[in-house]
LOLONU-993745 format. One line per field, with one value per residue: x, z negated, y of N, C-alpha, C, O in turn; residue number from 1. Coordinates in nm, 4 decimals, decimal comma. Example, Ala and Ser with C-alpha at 12.3 -4.5 7.8 and 13.67 -1.06 7.14 Angstrom:
BEGIN
n.u [1,3190 / 1,2850]
n.w [-0,7800 / -0,7080]
n.v [-0,5690 / -0,2250]
ca.u [1,2300 / 1,3670]
ca.w [-0,7800 / -0,7140]
ca.v [-0,4500 / -0,1060]
c.u [1,3200 / 1,2900]
c.w [-0,7800 / -0,7870]
c.v [-0,3300 / 0,0030]
o.u [1,4236 / 1,3409]
o.w [-0,8465 / -0,8039]
o.v [-0,3319 / 0,1138]
seq [1 / 2]
***
This chain:
BEGIN
n.u [0,4525 / 0,1365 / -0,1077 / -0,4336 / -0,6413 / -0,9616 / -1,0808 / -1,2974 / -1,5199 / -1,6399 / -1,7625 / -1,8089 / -1,7624 / -1,9681 / -1,8260 / -1,5774 / -1,5740 / -1,5494 / -1,7225 / -1,7301 / -1,5285 / -1,3442 / -1,1367 / -0,8256 / -0,5700 / -0,2659 / -0,0364 / 0,2879 / 0,5335 / 0,8473 / 1,0951 / 1,4200 / 1,7464 / 1,9376 / 1,7885 / 1,4817 / 1,2172 / 0,9664 / 0,6459 / 0,3913 / 0,0956 / -0,1318 / -0,4527 / -0,6893 / -1,0083 / -1,1629 / -1,4673 / -1,5819 / -1,7268 / -1,9823 / -1,9907 / -1,7296 / -1,4480 / -1,1527 / -0,8455 / -0,6085 / -0,2979 / -0,0541 / 0,2717 / 0,4838 / 0,7963 / 1,0363 / 1,3593 / 1,5350 / 1,8275 / 1,8953 / 2,0577 / 1,9935 / 2,1485 / 2,1418 / 1,9239 / 1,6754 / 1,4498 / 1,1619 / 0,9247 / 0,6386 / 0,3890 / 0,0722 / -0,1753 / -0,4855 / -0,3820 / -0,1516 / 0,1899 / 0,2874 / 0,4573 / 0,7827 / 1,0010 / 1,3148 / 1,5664 / 1,8397 / 2,0024 / 2,2959 / 2,5846 / 2,8259 / 2,7557 / 2,6802 / 2,9238 / 3,0620 / 2,9081 / 2,8612 / 2,6830 / 2,4326 / 2,3507 / 2,1891 / 1,9524 / 1,8820 / 1,9051 / 1,7469 / 1,6687 / 1,6983 / 1,7984 / 1,5804 / 1,4081 / 1,5265]
n.w [2,1879 / 2,0485 / 1,8582 / 1,7331 / 1,5249 / 1,4289 / 1,1664 / 1,0853 / 0,9280 / 1,1017 / 1,0598 / 0,7927 / 0,5746 / 0,3054 / 0,1064 / 0,1160 / -0,0398 / 0,0417 / 0,1423 / 0,2918 / 0,5036 / 0,5648 / 0,7444 / 0,8638 / 1,1059 / 1,1978 / 1,4462 / 1,5541 / 1,8033 / 1,8828 / 2,0997 / 2,0133 / 1,9837 / 1,9776 / 1,9711 / 1,8938 / 1,6997 / 1,4875 / 1,3311 / 1,1117 / 0,9608 / 0,7369 / 0,6116 / 0,4126 / 0,2907 / 0,0833 / 0,0277 / -0,2280 / -0,3941 / -0,6456 / -0,6348 / -0,6430 / -0,5465 / -0,3478 / -0,2590 / -0,0053 / 0,0846 / 0,3218 / 0,4441 / 0,7105 / 0,8456 / 1,1046 / 1,2663 / 1,5608 / 1,7457 / 2,0895 / 2,2070 / 2,0654 / 1,8649 / 1,6071 / 1,3342 / 1,1217 / 0,8407 / 0,6490 / 0,4075 / 0,2344 / -0,0017 / -0,1523 / -0,3828 / -0,4869 / -0,5716 / -0,7080 / -0,6932 / -0,5189 / -0,3485 / -0,2165 / 0,0248 / 0,1858 / 0,4403 / 0,6547 / 0,9603 / 1,1305 / 1,3512 / 1,2022 / 0,9332 / 0,9515 / 1,0165 / 0,7805 / 0,6047 / 0,6906 / 0,6317 / 0,6369 / 0,8983 / 0,9857 / 0,8652 / 0,9451 / 1,2236 / 1,5372 / 1,6333 / 1,8907 / 2,2230 / 2,3707 / 2,1904 / 2,1446]
n.v [1,3190 / 1,2800 / 1,1201 / 1,0767 / 0,8900 / 0,7856 / 0,5971 / 0,3305 / 0,0982 / -0,1705 / -0,4173 / -0,6491 / -0,9321 / -1,0421 / -1,1667 / -1,0472 / -0,8223 / -0,5644 / -0,2873 / -0,0616 / 0,1462 / 0,4320 / 0,6490 / 0,7924 / 0,8016 / 0,9395 / 0,9638 / 1,0399 / 1,0883 / 1,1912 / 1,3188 / 1,3688 / 1,5294 / 1,3144 / 1,0832 / 0,9019 / 1,0233 / 0,9091 / 0,9190 / 0,8107 / 0,8897 / 0,7715 / 0,7608 / 0,6170 / 0,5414 / 0,3131 / 0,1531 / -0,0325 / -0,3205 / -0,2651 / 0,0143 / 0,1118 / 0,3002 / 0,3201 / 0,4676 / 0,4835 / 0,6104 / 0,6415 / 0,6914 / 0,6666 / 0,6855 / 0,6980 / 0,6826 / 0,6327 / 0,5872 / 0,6751 / 0,4848 / 0,2627 / 0,1633 / 0,2508 / 0,2811 / 0,4074 / 0,4154 / 0,5149 / 0,4569 / 0,5425 / 0,4859 / 0,5426 / 0,4498 / 0,5381 / 0,7861 / 0,7140 / 0,6423 / 0,3598 / 0,2217 / 0,2647 / 0,2617 / 0,2640 / 0,2690 / 0,1648 / 0,0651 / -0,0200 / -0,0738 / -0,0368 / -0,0771 / -0,3449 / -0,4609 / -0,4252 / -0,5747 / -0,8656 / -1,0748 / -0,9638 / -0,9588 / -1,1694 / -1,1074 / -0,8473 / -0,8272 / -0,9094 / -1,2498 / -1,3463 / -1,2439 / -1,1635 / -1,0424 / -0,8005]
ca.u [0,3275 / 0,0624 / -0,2359 / -0,5126 / -0,7421 / -1,0597 / -1,0976 / -1,4207 / -1,5469 / -1,7450 / -1,8354 / -1,7344 / -1,8395 / -1,9989 / -1,7212 / -1,4566 / -1,5815 / -1,5331 / -1,8503 / -1,7132 / -1,3946 / -1,3341 / -1,0002 / -0,7642 / -0,4291 / -0,2028 / 0,0922 / 0,3640 / 0,6603 / 0,9189 / 1,2305 / 1,5140 / 1,8747 / 2,0096 / 1,7034 / 1,3370 / 1,1545 / 0,8247 / 0,5800 / 0,2501 / 0,0271 / -0,2532 / -0,5367 / -0,8040 / -1,0935 / -1,2332 / -1,5821 / -1,5823 / -1,8494 / -2,0142 / -1,9652 / -1,5895 / -1,3758 / -1,0070 / -0,7876 / -0,4718 / -0,2254 / 0,0716 / 0,3515 / 0,5883 / 0,8801 / 1,1534 / 1,4442 / 1,6199 / 1,9081 / 1,8650 / 2,1356 / 1,9387 / 2,2506 / 2,1196 / 1,7817 / 1,6468 / 1,3071 / 1,1170 / 0,7838 / 0,5849 / 0,2469 / 0,0015 / -0,3109 / -0,5545 / -0,2884 / -0,0379 / 0,2932 / 0,2931 / 0,5696 / 0,8731 / 1,1112 / 1,3923 / 1,6831 / 1,8979 / 2,0844 / 2,3866 / 2,6961 / 2,9266 / 2,7040 / 2,6843 / 3,0640 / 3,0998 / 2,8286 / 2,8191 / 2,5719 / 2,3071 / 2,3135 / 2,0782 / 1,8321 / 1,8488 / 1,9066 / 1,6598 / 1,7365 / 1,7216 / 1,8096 / 1,4471 / 1,3470 / 1,5892]
ca.w [2,1917 / 1,9225 / 1,8688 / 1,6104 / 1,5280 / 1,3215 / 1,1266 / 1,0146 / 0,9198 / 1,1928 / 1,0013 / 0,6929 / 0,5086 / 0,1671 / 0,0193 / 0,1195 / -0,1428 / 0,1045 / 0,2019 / 0,3828 / 0,5212 / 0,6449 / 0,7369 / 0,9765 / 1,1309 / 1,2875 / 1,4907 / 1,6405 / 1,8579 / 1,9373 / 2,1484 / 1,9521 / 2,0545 / 1,9915 / 1,9585 / 1,8784 / 1,5691 / 1,4857 / 1,2019 / 1,1045 / 0,8363 / 0,7294 / 0,4957 / 0,4209 / 0,1731 / 0,0808 / -0,0615 / -0,2768 / -0,4658 / -0,7681 / -0,6078 / -0,6699 / -0,4293 / -0,3552 / -0,1541 / 0,0349 / 0,1653 / 0,3635 / 0,5365 / 0,7690 / 0,9327 / 1,1559 / 1,3671 / 1,6318 / 1,8492 / 2,2259 / 2,2355 / 1,9886 / 1,7729 / 1,4721 / 1,3021 / 0,9811 / 0,8136 / 0,5165 / 0,3878 / 0,1051 / -0,0129 / -0,2763 / -0,3974 / -0,5880 / -0,6132 / -0,7817 / -0,6056 / -0,5298 / -0,2704 / -0,1542 / 0,0846 / 0,2886 / 0,4783 / 0,7859 / 1,0173 / 1,2376 / 1,3641 / 1,0966 / 0,8152 / 0,9747 / 1,0108 / 0,6396 / 0,5364 / 0,7967 / 0,5916 / 0,6661 / 1,0393 / 1,0049 / 0,8114 / 1,0116 / 1,3693 / 1,5979 / 1,6514 / 2,0314 / 2,3049 / 2,4178 / 2,0912 / 2,1437]
ca.v [1,2475 / 1,2779 / 1,0520 / 1,0740 / 0,7852 / 0,7818 / 0,4578 / 0,2966 / -0,0448 / -0,2154 / -0,5296 / -0,7263 / -1,0365 / -1,0071 / -1,2215 / -0,9630 / -0,7193 / -0,4328 / -0,2500 / 0,0503 / 0,2013 / 0,5538 / 0,6977 / 0,8604 / 0,7750 / 1,0366 / 0,9099 / 1,1301 / 1,0410 / 1,3076 / 1,3011 / 1,4625 / 1,5384 / 1,1879 / 0,9664 / 0,9135 / 1,0371 / 0,8732 / 0,9274 / 0,7762 / 0,9216 / 0,6920 / 0,7889 / 0,5274 / 0,5265 / 0,1853 / 0,1426 / -0,1694 / -0,3561 / -0,1900 / 0,1563 / 0,1456 / 0,3499 / 0,3150 / 0,5504 / 0,4497 / 0,7089 / 0,5809 / 0,7709 / 0,5842 / 0,7674 / 0,6269 / 0,7454 / 0,5372 / 0,6508 / 0,6316 / 0,3630 / 0,1513 / 0,1117 / 0,3004 / 0,2876 / 0,4333 / 0,4210 / 0,5565 / 0,4258 / 0,5808 / 0,4549 / 0,5727 / 0,3983 / 0,6184 / 0,8914 / 0,6583 / 0,5865 / 0,2141 / 0,1696 / 0,3606 / 0,1863 / 0,3330 / 0,1921 / 0,1916 / -0,0419 / 0,0211 / -0,1686 / -0,0192 / -0,1445 / -0,4890 / -0,5030 / -0,4269 / -0,6769 / -0,9584 / -1,1611 / -0,8956 / -0,9680 / -1,2632 / -1,0449 / -0,7222 / -0,8328 / -1,0110 / -1,3774 / -1,3725 / -1,1240 / -1,1248 / -0,9569 / -0,6683]
c.u [0,2647 / -0,0720 / -0,3032 / -0,6232 / -0,8336 / -1,0874 / -1,2304 / -1,4389 / -1,6631 / -1,8304 / -1,7478 / -1,8246 / -1,8616 / -1,8881 / -1,5941 / -1,4564 / -1,5643 / -1,6626 / -1,8391 / -1,5681 / -1,4082 / -1,1912 / -0,9531 / -0,6184 / -0,3783 / -0,0628 / 0,1594 / 0,4948 / 0,7261 / 1,0571 / 1,3170 / 1,6457 / 1,9392 / 1,9208 / 1,5569 / 1,2981 / 1,0112 / 0,7729 / 0,4381 / 0,1997 / -0,1065 / -0,3254 / -0,6636 / -0,8762 / -1,1713 / -1,3506 / -1,5950 / -1,7111 / -1,8612 / -1,9806 / -1,8250 / -1,5263 / -1,2266 / -0,9510 / -0,6413 / -0,4162 / -0,0882 / 0,1418 / 0,4707 / 0,6666 / 1,0012 / 1,2330 / 1,5304 / 1,6963 / 1,8704 / 1,9377 / 2,0779 / 2,0357 / 2,2350 / 1,9697 / 1,7680 / 1,4963 / 1,2825 / 0,9675 / 0,7448 / 0,4361 / 0,1963 / -0,1339 / -0,3728 / -0,4596 / -0,1736 / 0,0627 / 0,3015 / 0,4119 / 0,6524 / 0,9938 / 1,1836 / 1,5129 / 1,7323 / 1,9748 / 2,1693 / 2,5054 / 2,8011 / 2,8823 / 2,7135 / 2,8267 / 3,1102 / 3,0309 / 2,7752 / 2,7011 / 2,4367 / 2,2610 / 2,1978 / 1,9470 / 1,7878 / 1,8390 / 1,8080 / 1,7387 / 1,7640 / 1,7327 / 1,6755 / 1,3812 / 1,4086 / 1,5064]
c.w [2,0529 / 1,9467 / 1,7322 / 1,6272 / 1,4069 / 1,2928 / 1,0543 / 1,0181 / 1,0116 / 1,1249 / 0,8957 / 0,6381 / 0,3640 / 0,0737 / 0,0191 / 0,0075 / -0,0887 / 0,1780 / 0,2970 / 0,3877 / 0,6083 / 0,6336 / 0,8649 / 0,9850 / 1,2296 / 1,3184 / 1,5812 / 1,6810 / 1,9259 / 1,9847 / 2,0863 / 2,0294 / 2,0792 / 1,9787 / 1,9417 / 1,7319 / 1,5804 / 1,3425 / 1,2149 / 0,9654 / 0,8389 / 0,6001 / 0,5091 / 0,2859 / 0,1864 / -0,0162 / -0,0977 / -0,3526 / -0,5950 / -0,7554 / -0,6461 / -0,5390 / -0,4546 / -0,2353 / -0,1308 / 0,1193 / 0,1940 / 0,4624 / 0,5799 / 0,8643 / 0,9762 / 1,2487 / 1,4284 / 1,7400 / 1,9859 / 2,2604 / 2,1653 / 1,8855 / 1,6302 / 1,4509 / 1,1546 / 0,9622 / 0,6704 / 0,5090 / 0,2462 / 0,1048 / -0,1514 / -0,2703 / -0,5145 / -0,6546 / -0,7018 / -0,6820 / -0,6279 / -0,4561 / -0,2166 / -0,1059 / 0,1831 / 0,3217 / 0,6153 / 0,8313 / 1,1281 / 1,2413 / 1,2541 / 0,9708 / 0,8329 / 0,9742 / 0,8652 / 0,5632 / 0,6386 / 0,7590 / 0,6195 / 0,8095 / 1,0621 / 0,9537 / 0,8971 / 1,1627 / 1,4215 / 1,6264 / 1,7968 / 2,1079 / 2,3482 / 2,3205 / 2,0863 / 2,2273]
c.v [1,2538 / 1,2109 / 1,0533 / 0,9718 / 0,7998 / 0,6341 / 0,4395 / 0,1454 / -0,0788 / -0,3225 / -0,5953 / -0,8358 / -0,9956 / -1,0541 / -1,1366 / -0,8599 / -0,5789 / -0,4006 / -0,1321 / 0,0945 / 0,3254 / 0,6026 / 0,7607 / 0,8190 / 0,8793 / 0,9861 / 1,0127 / 1,0638 / 1,1592 / 1,2660 / 1,4102 / 1,4572 / 1,4018 / 1,0643 / 1,0004 / 0,9233 / 0,9902 / 0,8831 / 0,8766 / 0,8092 / 0,8501 / 0,7257 / 0,7053 / 0,5240 / 0,3965 / 0,1970 / -0,0056 / -0,1976 / -0,2762 / -0,0421 / 0,2021 / 0,1926 / 0,3424 / 0,3909 / 0,5103 / 0,5642 / 0,6502 / 0,6735 / 0,6863 / 0,6732 / 0,6858 / 0,7174 / 0,6361 / 0,6114 / 0,5959 / 0,5018 / 0,2402 / 0,0967 / 0,1621 / 0,3211 / 0,3197 / 0,4461 / 0,4654 / 0,5291 / 0,4642 / 0,5492 / 0,4931 / 0,5042 / 0,4721 / 0,7181 / 0,8438 / 0,6029 / 0,4363 / 0,1552 / 0,2848 / 0,2815 / 0,2753 / 0,2476 / 0,2306 / 0,0690 / 0,0178 / -0,0748 / -0,1561 / -0,0927 / -0,2958 / -0,5425 / -0,5148 / -0,5403 / -0,7768 / -1,0467 / -1,0965 / -0,9163 / -1,0642 / -1,2050 / -0,9277 / -0,7302 / -0,9366 / -1,1382 / -1,4117 / -1,2423 / -1,0728 / -1,0272 / -0,8178 / -0,5754]
o.u [0,3328 / -0,1413 / -0,2386 / -0,6904 / -0,7869 / -1,1142 / -1,2704 / -1,3803 / -1,7717 / -1,9533 / -1,6254 / -1,9467 / -1,7812 / -1,8594 / -1,5107 / -1,3501 / -1,5644 / -1,7069 / -1,9309 / -1,4943 / -1,4749 / -1,1314 / -1,0287 / -0,5514 / -0,4409 / 0,0192 / 0,0972 / 0,5577 / 0,6684 / 1,1268 / 1,2908 / 1,6551 / 1,9897 / 1,9716 / 1,5132 / 1,3405 / 0,9412 / 0,8458 / 0,3726 / 0,2541 / -0,1850 / -0,2669 / -0,7377 / -0,8141 / -1,2373 / -1,3348 / -1,6157 / -1,7937 / -1,7617 / -1,9455 / -1,8047 / -1,5481 / -1,1803 / -1,0025 / -0,5615 / -0,4805 / -0,0148 / 0,0789 / 0,5487 / 0,6079 / 1,0612 / 1,1814 / 1,5915 / 1,6386 / 1,8199 / 1,8853 / 2,1096 / 2,0082 / 2,3087 / 1,8991 / 1,8410 / 1,4238 / 1,3691 / 0,8919 / 0,8095 / 0,3651 / 0,2655 / -0,1989 / -0,3210 / -0,4574 / -0,1057 / 0,0257 / 0,3203 / 0,4630 / 0,5994 / 1,0780 / 1,1213 / 1,5561 / 1,6754 / 2,0080 / 2,1209 / 2,5264 / 2,8605 / 2,9620 / 2,7508 / 2,8492 / 3,1881 / 3,0874 / 2,6564 / 2,6262 / 2,3356 / 2,1439 / 2,1160 / 1,8401 / 1,6682 / 1,7711 / 1,7872 / 1,8607 / 1,8464 / 1,6816 / 1,6566 / 1,3066 / 1,3490 / 1,5404]
o.w [1,9521 / 2,0438 / 1,6293 / 1,7302 / 1,2956 / 1,3842 / 0,9727 / 1,1008 / 0,9997 / 1,1312 / 0,9085 / 0,6536 / 0,3071 / -0,0268 / -0,0699 / -0,0355 / -0,1658 / 0,2646 / 0,3749 / 0,2899 / 0,7117 / 0,5261 / 0,9602 / 0,8830 / 1,3326 / 1,2283 / 1,6731 / 1,6025 / 2,0158 / 1,9190 / 2,1041 / 2,1304 / 2,1884 / 1,9757 / 1,9710 / 1,6498 / 1,6743 / 1,2463 / 1,3171 / 0,8652 / 0,9323 / 0,4919 / 0,6061 / 0,1811 / 0,2875 / -0,1285 / -0,0119 / -0,3725 / -0,6472 / -0,8549 / -0,6783 / -0,4337 / -0,5678 / -0,1240 / -0,2243 / 0,2142 / 0,1021 / 0,5534 / 0,4967 / 0,9557 / 0,8962 / 1,3024 / 1,3570 / 1,8166 / 1,9971 / 2,3344 / 2,2015 / 1,8242 / 1,5415 / 1,5381 / 1,0717 / 1,0548 / 0,5835 / 0,5953 / 0,1496 / 0,1999 / -0,2521 / -0,1657 / -0,6262 / -0,7769 / -0,7640 / -0,5947 / -0,7405 / -0,4953 / -0,1766 / -0,1853 / 0,2555 / 0,2417 / 0,6829 / 0,7518 / 1,2094 / 1,1461 / 1,2159 / 0,9085 / 0,7396 / 0,9357 / 0,8312 / 0,4688 / 0,6707 / 0,8469 / 0,6254 / 0,8401 / 1,1510 / 0,9953 / 0,9198 / 1,2243 / 1,3580 / 1,6418 / 1,8239 / 2,0626 / 2,3616 / 2,3627 / 2,0296 / 2,2410]
o.v [1,2348 / 1,2414 / 1,0335 / 0,9673 / 0,8236 / 0,5561 / 0,5226 / 0,0755 / -0,0220 / -0,3192 / -0,5966 / -0,8320 / -0,9219 / -0,9889 / -1,1527 / -0,8151 / -0,4830 / -0,4761 / -0,1064 / 0,0823 / 0,3238 / 0,5981 / 0,7797 / 0,8033 / 0,9041 / 0,9679 / 1,0660 / 0,9929 / 1,2204 / 1,1887 / 1,5291 / 1,3875 / 1,3758 / 0,9522 / 1,1117 / 0,8419 / 1,0282 / 0,8589 / 0,8972 / 0,7627 / 0,8664 / 0,7199 / 0,7207 / 0,5062 / 0,3723 / 0,2449 / -0,0913 / -0,1085 / -0,2259 / 0,0214 / 0,3192 / 0,1327 / 0,3565 / 0,3798 / 0,5043 / 0,6092 / 0,6136 / 0,7275 / 0,6400 / 0,7311 / 0,6140 / 0,8154 / 0,5566 / 0,6886 / 0,4843 / 0,4186 / 0,1269 / -0,0064 / 0,1193 / 0,3717 / 0,2653 / 0,4826 / 0,4552 / 0,5737 / 0,4237 / 0,5818 / 0,4788 / 0,5011 / 0,4697 / 0,7323 / 0,9255 / 0,5244 / 0,3902 / 0,0503 / 0,3885 / 0,2396 / 0,3530 / 0,1646 / 0,3164 / -0,0189 / 0,0965 / -0,1499 / -0,2569 / -0,1629 / -0,3670 / -0,6572 / -0,6038 / -0,5954 / -0,7740 / -1,0895 / -1,1665 / -0,8938 / -1,0409 / -1,2497 / -0,9099 / -0,6481 / -1,0400 / -1,1344 / -1,4991 / -1,1399 / -0,9519 / -0,9388 / -0,7262 / -0,4579]
seq [1 / 2 / 3 / 4 / 5 / 6 / 7 / 8 / 9 / 10 / 11 / 12 / 13 / 14 / 15 / 16 / 17 / 18 / 19 / 20 / 21 / 22 / 23 / 24 / 25 / 26 / 27 / 28 / 29 / 30 / 31 / 32 / 33 / 34 / 35 / 36 / 37 / 38 / 39 / 40 / 41 / 42 / 43 / 44 / 45 / 46 / 47 / 48 / 49 / 50 / 51 / 52 / 53 / 54 / 55 / 56 / 57 / 58 / 59 / 60 / 61 / 62 / 63 / 64 / 65 / 66 / 67 / 68 / 69 / 70 / 71 / 72 / 73 / 74 / 75 / 76 / 77 / 78 / 79 / 80 / 81 / 82 / 83 / 84 / 85 / 86 / 87 / 88 / 89 / 90 / 91 / 92 / 93 / 94 / 95 / 96 / 97 / 98 / 99 / 100 / 101 / 102 / 103 / 104 / 105 / 106 / 107 / 108 / 109 / 110 / 111 / 112 / 113 / 114]
***
């Protein structure tokens, strides 16, 4: 599955300081041998007051096994071509067995959320 979205600003308040937004989001979901790969690439240009522009580029990638027992993610963001965020991580039963205190942080609190 692949979806592409064109982003634009419909309306804003003067107090927001944002006068225009243009961008694009590309989302892909692929079935692999043992699970699901997903990626989202987001590119957004903000037009701010005093003719200032700001550019956000974000890349989000995940993989989850079909069983749901393993998950990994990677997020990278740049603002105006400067790296601002880079997060990665994973969760699986082995890690939780080794570090039980993480279970309250990484696992949903109710079965309904699974």
